[in-house]
TORFIRO-364107 format. One line per field, with one value per residue (C-alpha): residue number from 0; z, y, x. Coordinates in Angstrom, 2 decimals. Layout:
<tortors>
nr = NUM|...
up = Z|...
north = Y|...
east = X|...
</tortors>
This chain:
<tortors>
nr = 0|1|2|3|4|5|6|7|8|9|10|11|12|13|14|15|16|17|18|19|20|21|22|23|24|25|26|27|28|29|30|31|32|33|34|35|36|37|38|39|40|41|42|43|44|45|46|47|48|49|50|51|52|53|54|55|56|57|58|59|60|61|62|63|64|65|66|67|68|69|70|71|72|73|74|75|76|77|78|79|80|81|82|83|84|85|86|87|88|89|90|91|92|93|94|95|96|97|98|99|100|101|102|103|104|105|106|107|108|109|110|111|112|113|114|115|116|117|118|119|120|121|122|123|124|125|126|127|128|129|130|131|132|133|134|135|136|137|138|139|140|141|142|143|144|145|146|147|148|149|150|151|152|153|154|155|156|157|158|159|160|161|162|163|164|165|166|167|168|169|170|171|172|173|174|175|176|177|178|179|180|181|182|183|184|185|186|187|188|189|190|191|192|193|194|195|196|197|198|199|200|201|202|203|204|205|206|207|208|209|210|211|212|213|214|215|216|217|218|219|220|221|222|223|224|225|226|227|228|229|230|231|232|233|234|235|236|237|238|239|240|241|242|243|244|245|246|247|248|249|250|251|252|253|254|255|256|257|258|259|260|261|262|263|264|265|266|267|268|269|270|271|272|273|274|275|276|277|278|279|280|281|282|283|284|285|286|287|288|289|290|291|292|293|294|295|296|297|298|299|300|301|302|303|304|305|306|307|308|309|310|311|312|313|314|315|316|317|318|319|320|321|322|323|324|325|326|327|328|329|330|331|332|333|334|335|336|337|338|339|340|341|342|343|344|345|346|347|348|349|350|351|352|353|354|355|356|357|358
up = 158.50|158.53|160.43|161.95|162.68|164.44|164.63|166.42|164.37|166.76|169.76|172.59|174.59|173.56|174.80|175.47|172.47|169.97|167.12|167.62|164.38|164.04|160.90|160.79|158.23|157.25|155.56|154.37|154.69|152.17|151.56|148.22|147.48|148.27|145.64|145.49|146.56|150.03|150.63|153.61|153.51|156.14|157.13|159.05|161.25|163.47|166.00|169.01|171.82|175.35|178.72|181.43|184.85|187.80|191.59|194.78|196.54|199.98|199.25|196.68|196.91|193.54|193.21|191.86|187.94|186.19|184.45|182.23|180.32|177.07|175.53|173.61|169.80|168.21|165.73|162.16|162.99|165.52|162.98|160.94|157.22|155.24|152.23|154.49|155.17|158.84|161.93|163.52|166.31|168.50|172.16|174.39|175.73|178.96|179.65|182.68|182.27|182.33|186.03|188.11|191.72|194.82|194.74|191.19|187.74|184.31|181.55|177.75|174.95|171.34|170.72|167.20|166.55|163.46|162.09|159.43|157.40|159.32|162.27|165.76|166.64|167.93|169.52|169.47|172.34|171.86|175.19|175.09|177.58|177.86|179.39|180.32|180.31|182.02|180.26|176.71|176.15|176.30|174.11|170.74|167.95|166.18|162.93|161.44|160.45|160.69|164.51|165.25|166.95|164.62|164.05|161.16|160.81|160.00|156.73|157.85|155.94|155.92|157.92|160.62|160.85|163.77|165.61|165.52|166.43|169.56|170.68|169.89|171.82|174.77|174.83|174.65|177.46|179.60|178.88|179.94|183.01|184.32|183.47|185.88|188.71|192.00|195.35|197.94|201.43|204.33|207.96|209.47|213.22|216.01|219.48|220.75|218.08|214.53|212.82|209.48|206.25|202.95|199.51|196.32|193.07|191.80|192.73|189.32|187.39|184.26|184.59|183.69|185.52|188.72|191.91|193.36|196.77|199.22|203.06|205.13|208.74|209.55|211.14|213.13|216.89|217.05|215.54|212.68|212.83|209.77|207.24|204.49|201.55|199.76|196.46|196.97|195.43|197.43|196.03|197.73|197.06|196.85|200.04|198.40|197.02|200.11|201.46|205.04|205.99|206.84|205.50|205.08|201.76|199.93|199.50|197.06|197.15|193.80|195.01|198.28|199.52|203.00|204.51|207.92|208.36|211.84|211.74|207.98|207.12|203.79|201.78|198.72|197.14|193.58|193.09|189.53|188.61|186.74|183.05|183.75|186.66|186.44|186.65|189.23|188.23|189.52|188.49|190.12|191.93|192.69|192.90|192.69|194.26|194.55|197.55|199.10|202.40|204.82|207.99|210.33|213.27|215.68|218.81|222.15|223.26|222.02|219.11|221.46|223.22|220.11|220.24|223.12|223.55|223.36|224.65|226.81|224.81|222.43|219.48|220.43|218.92|218.75|218.73|218.56|221.72|222.22|223.18|222.50|223.07|219.75|218.46|215.19|213.22|209.59|207.08|203.75|200.81|197.98|194.54|191.10|188.47|184.95|181.82|179.28|175.54|174.67|172.32|175.17|177.44|174.77|175.14|178.49|177.96|178.92|175.93|172.58|169.41|167.39|168.46|166.34|166.42|164.06|163.25
north = 28.00|26.56|23.47|23.36|19.88|19.33|15.89|14.62|11.61|10.08|10.45|13.04|12.15|13.26|13.24|16.61|17.22|15.49|17.30|17.78|17.45|18.44|18.14|21.08|20.75|23.55|22.46|24.10|21.55|22.43|20.80|19.57|22.71|25.03|26.83|28.23|31.53|29.90|29.21|31.03|32.84|32.26|35.43|33.99|31.09|30.57|27.93|28.07|25.65|26.95|25.62|26.99|27.23|27.37|27.39|27.29|30.62|28.95|26.80|28.73|32.23|33.44|36.64|39.71|39.77|42.31|44.67|46.06|42.81|42.51|39.50|37.30|37.56|34.28|32.80|32.03|28.30|28.83|30.28|27.92|28.31|26.59|25.59|23.39|21.01|20.71|22.51|21.19|22.46|20.91|20.66|22.22|19.47|21.40|22.08|20.80|17.70|17.73|17.57|18.12|18.38|19.87|22.92|23.22|22.42|22.36|22.00|21.85|22.98|23.55|26.72|27.22|30.66|31.39|33.94|33.93|37.07|39.48|37.13|37.02|35.14|31.73|29.38|25.64|24.27|20.87|19.41|17.12|15.48|15.87|13.35|14.38|12.08|13.59|12.97|12.85|16.43|15.68|12.72|12.98|10.97|8.53|9.75|6.23|5.69|1.92|2.05|4.68|3.31|3.05|1.13|-1.32|-1.81|1.84|3.72|7.14|10.28|12.06|15.03|12.79|10.47|12.27|12.69|8.99|8.20|10.39|8.31|5.07|6.20|7.16|3.78|2.10|4.18|3.53|-0.16|-0.40|1.77|-0.14|-3.78|-3.90|-6.25|-6.73|-8.09|-5.43|-6.91|-4.78|-5.86|-4.84|-4.27|-2.20|-1.21|-4.78|-6.84|-8.13|-8.35|-9.79|-9.03|-7.31|-8.11|-6.11|-6.72|-3.19|0.38|2.09|1.62|2.97|4.24|1.26|-1.32|-3.24|-2.74|-6.23|-7.00|-9.96|-10.21|-13.07|-13.20|-16.63|-15.42|-12.61|-12.39|-10.02|-11.34|-9.14|-8.90|-6.71|-4.72|-2.27|-0.95|2.27|3.56|7.33|10.53|13.36|16.90|19.48|23.18|24.51|26.54|29.90|29.50|28.15|30.28|29.27|28.26|24.61|23.88|20.17|18.27|16.85|13.09|11.31|7.52|5.75|2.08|0.22|-3.31|-4.39|-7.83|-9.70|-11.80|-13.34|-16.82|-16.14|-17.13|-15.30|-12.76|-10.54|-7.60|-6.14|-2.43|-1.06|2.28|4.01|5.02|8.31|9.25|11.65|10.36|11.99|15.43|18.59|22.28|25.52|25.55|22.01|18.48|15.20|12.01|8.45|6.21|2.95|3.78|0.73|0.46|-2.45|-3.60|-5.82|-7.75|-6.75|-10.41|-13.53|-15.46|-18.34|-16.12|-14.90|-18.11|-19.62|-22.92|-22.77|-26.16|-28.88|-31.69|-34.10|-31.75|-28.70|-25.44|-22.52|-19.01|-15.58|-13.56|-10.76|-8.16|-7.70|-5.03|-3.79|-1.64|0.28|1.82|2.97|2.96|4.78|3.40|5.86|4.59|6.13|6.33|7.23|7.84|5.28|5.19|8.04|5.76|3.33|6.26|7.58|4.37|5.51|9.22|11.16|13.49|12.97|13.01|14.78|18.09|20.42|23.57|25.39|29.14
east = 61.32|64.80|65.72|69.31|70.69|73.97|75.46|78.47|79.49|81.87|79.65|79.38|82.59|86.04|89.62|91.38|93.61|91.21|89.56|85.77|84.00|80.29|78.25|75.82|72.94|70.59|67.27|64.22|61.29|58.75|55.48|54.28|52.30|55.20|57.21|60.66|59.39|58.58|62.24|63.85|67.26|69.89|71.69|74.62|75.83|78.71|79.89|82.06|83.36|82.66|83.77|81.42|82.85|80.47|81.22|79.27|79.59|79.41|82.52|84.68|86.11|87.28|89.40|87.64|87.59|89.59|87.15|89.88|90.20|88.43|86.78|89.15|88.65|87.70|90.05|88.97|88.85|86.04|83.72|81.48|82.00|79.26|81.39|83.51|80.49|81.38|82.78|85.88|88.05|90.91|90.00|92.63|94.83|95.60|91.95|89.89|87.75|83.91|82.96|79.91|80.91|79.50|81.78|82.88|81.41|83.15|80.62|81.41|79.09|79.25|77.21|75.80|74.47|72.33|69.85|67.22|66.71|64.49|64.22|65.74|69.09|68.84|71.26|71.67|73.69|75.26|76.63|79.56|81.91|85.76|88.12|91.72|94.58|97.65|101.04|99.53|100.51|104.24|104.21|106.02|104.47|106.77|108.27|107.90|104.30|104.80|105.39|102.76|99.66|96.71|93.47|93.96|90.20|89.39|90.07|91.41|91.55|94.90|93.58|92.11|95.10|96.79|93.56|92.75|96.39|95.84|92.92|94.77|97.76|95.74|94.05|97.46|98.89|95.85|96.07|99.67|99.20|96.13|97.37|100.23|99.41|101.36|100.29|99.38|98.82|97.55|97.13|93.82|94.12|92.62|94.16|93.25|94.92|94.85|91.49|92.68|94.42|93.24|94.66|94.32|96.31|96.39|95.55|95.27|92.02|90.05|86.54|84.37|86.52|85.80|87.77|88.23|89.60|89.67|89.68|91.19|89.92|91.16|94.32|92.71|92.68|89.66|86.40|85.03|81.17|80.64|82.50|81.68|83.69|82.75|84.13|84.40|85.68|87.17|86.66|88.92|89.28|92.83|93.65|93.86|90.42|88.68|85.81|86.73|90.22|90.20|86.85|86.07|86.28|83.31|82.92|80.66|79.91|79.69|79.46|79.18|79.43|78.47|78.63|78.11|81.25|81.33|82.88|83.85|87.30|87.55|85.42|85.72|84.03|83.75|82.85|82.34|83.64|80.91|81.72|79.78|82.14|84.98|88.55|90.97|92.28|93.77|93.30|94.47|91.08|89.93|91.30|89.46|90.89|89.59|89.70|88.30|86.67|86.56|84.54|84.92|82.79|84.54|83.63|84.85|84.83|86.45|85.13|83.85|81.53|79.71|77.46|75.54|73.80|70.16|69.28|70.84|69.16|70.84|70.08|72.06|70.91|73.51|72.14|73.59|74.00|71.37|73.75|77.57|80.18|81.45|84.34|84.15|87.06|87.67|90.45|91.05|93.02|93.91|93.54|94.03|91.28|92.13|89.82|88.98|88.43|85.97|84.04|83.36|82.21|79.97|77.77|76.51|76.55|73.43|74.12|72.71|74.96|72.22|70.49|68.40|66.34|63.98|64.64
</tortors>
């Protein structure tokens, strides 16, 4: 019996363009009464990174595959060599991100194949997650090491310096892109008049951040009875791959806030972007966009008629009316959602950094 243990030391989340390193250990657990003759022989072992692509046949129409094409021969770097102590491979910087949508799925796995002498082949699959940051591919690293982004608290080996610099650079670019703030004011109105205003200070976020916005209903002419805000993703298939022309897009809600706001002058909301969610991206088959979806319920009457006197005595009691004419309307505000530091995303990953099998 041989135990095969695979461990991703940095965690199960990586940035496209980084080097994935996995320490693969083969052990032969022997009992106290066992002798050297009881040891097993490993015939061979190999490791490869796979990106599996799945589609919904009801939503996606892929072109027929070309049967004349042959499988691509793996390069030497994709084969695990025991004397190297670990397997490492650079993730394609132009590959798709990990994504589990309603129409399309991109799933990454490190597949470790091994065989014991005179035994069947067994596979150990190590799932991991890939985040993609657009624009990182075209960046040129500074020639001067002194100005290159780096982490002063980590001792880096020479071979891993560029990889760590890539992660540091991505964090720096994301921080700069999502820290810019400017006031965005939007008037909320329907066919009858102004309902209020909406204020948000930025429209670009990282996964893990909170989307915060405020409402001001004090200057509105139309009373707002209730509002809801949903943080949603919009998954759409490119036109040439749609099963039916003009087929609707798929929406997924990640967070929602609902509030009754009659006679409320100001209100606000805070919607967290889950660290486990997929940032916006586009491939030749599918695109994923983020938005805030607003729904408003307004009164068809003036604000003064929304309350009635319940008693003519000295102690007046005001109550809500039993029936009221209402109008509803919705509004969508596009936002951009970018990835975050892969180490931070590893803390909430459903994947384990350590996987094992027995052969």
